[in-house]
N, C-alpha and C positions, 0 to 999 in steps of 0.2 A: 413206379408211377412216373409218368412224364408230366412235366410242367407245361401248361398252355403257353403258347407264344404270345408275347405282348403285341398289341395292335399299334402301339406308339411308334412313330417313325424314328429312325436313328438320328435323322437331322434334328428332330425336336429335342431329343435327349442331349445332343451336342450343343444346340443353341441354348438350352436351359443351363448347361454347365458353364458356358461362356458368360451368360448373363449373371449367374451367381458369382463367378470369378470377378466380373467387372464391379459388382456391388461390394464385394469384399475389398477390392482395391480402393474404391471410394471410401469405404469405412476405415481402411488403414490410413488414408489421407486425412480423414477427420480425426482419427486417433493421434496422428502425428501433429496435427494442429493443436489438439488439446494438450499434448505433452509439451509442445513449444510454448504454449501459454503459461505453463507452470515452470518454465525455465530449463527444461530438459532439451539439450541440443540447440539451445538458442545462442546466437552469437551477437545479439544486441541490435541487429538491423531490423528494418520493418519486415523484410522477407527473410526468413531463417531457413536453414537446412536442418531438418530433424533426423532422428535416428531411423525413421521408417520411410523417408521420402523416396529413396531409390527403389525399395521393394514395392511400395504402393504405385509409383509411376510405371514401373515395369509391368506390374500386374494389370493395370488399367489399359496400357497400350496393347499388350499382347491379347488380352481378352476382347478389346474393341476390334482389333484386326480379325480375331477369330469369329466374332459375331458377324462382321460384315461378310467375310468369306463364306461362312456357313449359311447365312441367310441367302446370299447370292446363289450358292450351289443348290439349296433347297428349292428356290424358285425355278432354277434352270432344270432340275430333275423333274419337278412337277409339270413344267411346261412340256418337256420332251415326252413324258409319259402320256400326257393328255393328247398330244399330237400323234403319237405312235400307236395308240390303242385303236382297235377296230370300232367302227361306229356300230352301236347296237341299234336295234329297231326302236323307234320312239315308243315311249310308254303311254298307254292309253289311260287317261284319267277318268273318262266317262264311258259308259256303254254306248254302242252305236244305236242311234234311233232308227226305227223302222221308217224307211224312206217312202213307203207306199201311202202312209197317212198324210193328209194335208195338214199343213202347219196351223192354219187358221180355220177353225170350224165355227162359223157364226151364222 
């Protein structure tokens, strides 16, 4: 048996991956702040360096760059596909009226 192909765009899947990665990075930043509030990795200053700072910062920067690039490419591909596709005949929404009948019969 063959699996049906997914209709979801590859760009959508990649964008969702980067968005989730960005949220995980923000969550790690919050976890690092919570750990610093309990004295883990704290050096006594107002702004402290915690054990997860480097990891959360790298994850947020890389995923933000990935989000921007993927979204730009998604828009670019969608625009080029719409311009390169052949124009189909316009879709008729209503039936053609009989032109021989007068419009106002009073």
